[in-house]
C-alpha positions in Angstrom: -8.5 0.6 -14.1 -5.8 -1.1 -11.9 -1.5 -1.3 -11.3 0.4 -3.4 -10.0 4.1 -3.0 -8.7 6.8 -4.2 -6.0 8.0 -2.5 -2.9 10.7 -3.9 -0.7 9.5 -7.3 -1.4 5.6 -6.4 -1.2 3.9 -6.6 -4.2 0.8 -3.9 -4.5 -1.6 -3.1 -6.4 -4.3 -0.4 -7.1 -8.0 -0.2 -8.5 -9.2 3.3 -9.4 -12.7 2.7 -9.5 -15.4 5.6 -11.0 -17.9 7.4 -8.9 -21.5 8.3 -10.3 -21.1 12.2 -8.9 -18.2 12.3 -11.0 -14.1 11.4 -10.4 -12.6 8.4 -8.8 -11.7 6.3 -6.2 -9.0 4.1 -5.2 -8.2 0.6 -3.2 -5.3 -1.1 -2.9 -3.9 -4.1 -1.5 -0.5 -5.4 -0.7 0.5 -8.9 -0.4 3.1 -9.4 1.8 5.1 -12.8 1.0 7.2 -15.0 4.1 7.8 -18.7 4.6 4.4 -19.5 5.7 3.0 -18.0 2.6 0.4 -14.4 1.4 -1.2 -11.9 3.7 -3.1 -9.7 2.0 -4.6 -6.3 3.1 -6.9 -4.0 1.1 -7.7 -0.4 1.5 -8.8 2.5 0.5 -8.5 6.2 0.7 -11.0 8.1 1.1 -10.2 11.1 -1.2 -12.1 11.4 -4.8 -9.3 12.6 -7.7 -10.0 14.0 -11.5 -8.6 11.0 -13.3 -8.0 7.6 -12.9 -4.0 7.6 -13.2 -4.2 9.8 -10.7 -6.6 7.2 -8.2 -3.9 5.0 -8.8 -0.7 6.5 -8.1 -1.7 8.1 -5.0 -3.1 4.6 -4.3 0.2 3.5 -4.6 2.0 6.0 -3.0 0.1 5.4 0.1 0.6 1.8 0.3 4.4 2.7 0.1 4.4 5.1 2.6 2.7 2.9 4.6 4.8 0.0 4.1 7.7 2.5 4.7 7.2 3.3 8.3 5.6 -0.3 9.1 9.0 -1.3 8.5 11.1 1.0 9.6 9.1 0.6 12.5 9.6 -2.9 12.7 13.7 -2.1 12.5 13.8 1.0 15.1 12.4 -2.0 17.4 14.6 -4.9 16.4 17.6 -3.1 17.1 16.5 -1.5 20.5 16.3 -5.5 21.6 19.7 -6.0 19.7 20.9 -3.5 22.4 18.9 -4.4 25.2 20.7 -8.3 24.6 
């Protein structure tokens, strides 16, 4: 099962996979688009989840949080550089 959603000019795709011993894990991809093209980054969560929906939601939330932190750091760095000029 998979789900795709947009977040701050990025596309997040989360996929859940069933484990032999029971439960599910999630891997997720983020596509970052710019003027040159698109870059895809793949990650996964080491946790197991009781349902496919829980695994998908955890993957999407993890990537949203990671994207937010990365963009916040980038904005902060640019703001500091603007002050230094």
